[in-house]
C-alpha positions in Angstrom: 0.0 0.0 0.0 2.9 2.4 0.8 4.3 2.0 -2.7 0.9 3.0 -4.3 0.6 6.1 -2.0 4.2 7.1 -2.8 3.7 6.7 -6.5 0.4 8.7 -6.3 2.1 11.5 -4.5 4.9 11.6 -7.0 2.4 11.9 -9.9 0.5 14.6 -8.1 3.7 16.6 -7.4 4.8 16.3 -11.0 1.6 17.7 -12.3 1.4 20.4 -9.7 4.9 21.5 -10.6 3.9 21.7 -14.3 0.9 23.9 -13.3 3.2 26.2 -11.3 5.2 26.9 -14.4 2.1 28.1 -16.3 0.8 31.6 -16.6 -2.4 32.5 -14.8 -4.1 32.8 -18.3 -2.9 29.3 -19.2 -4.2 27.9 -16.0 -7.6 29.6 -16.3 -8.0 28.3 -19.9 -7.1 24.8 -18.9 -9.4 24.9 -15.8 -12.3 26.0 -18.0 -11.6 23.2 -20.5 -11.3 20.6 -17.7 -14.6 21.7 -16.2 -16.3 21.7 -19.6 -15.2 18.1 -20.2 -16.4 17.1 -16.8 -19.8 18.8 -17.1 -20.5 17.3 -20.5 -19.6 13.8 -19.5 -22.3 11.1 -19.0 -20.7 10.1 -15.7 -21.4 13.6 -14.3 -24.8 14.0 -15.9 -26.2 10.7 -14.6 -24.5 10.7 -11.2 -26.6 10.4 -8.1 -24.0 11.9 -5.9 -21.3 14.5 -6.7 -18.3 15.1 -4.4 -16.4 18.3 -5.0 -13.5 20.1 -3.4 -12.3 23.6 -2.9 -9.2 24.2 -4.9 -6.1 25.4 -3.2 -2.8 26.6 -4.4 -2.2 25.3 -7.9 -5.1 22.8 -8.1 -7.7 22.9 -10.8 -10.1 25.8 -10.0 -13.7 24.6 -10.1 -15.1 27.6 -8.2 -16.6 29.2 -11.4 -18.6 26.1 -12.3 -22.2 26.8 -11.7 
């Protein structure tokens, strides 16, 4: 189990470091695209329960999704 958690943390840090290198405009455009893909997916549309999070630091910002 430790190996999986360690690998997951490495992947997460890799992608967060890539986001830190982006401009605010790039992040906003990608966040909008990510949210659009999610909102148009059948998984989202037909879900009985949706769990969300509040973005912090350089995570994908979903705050503008209404």
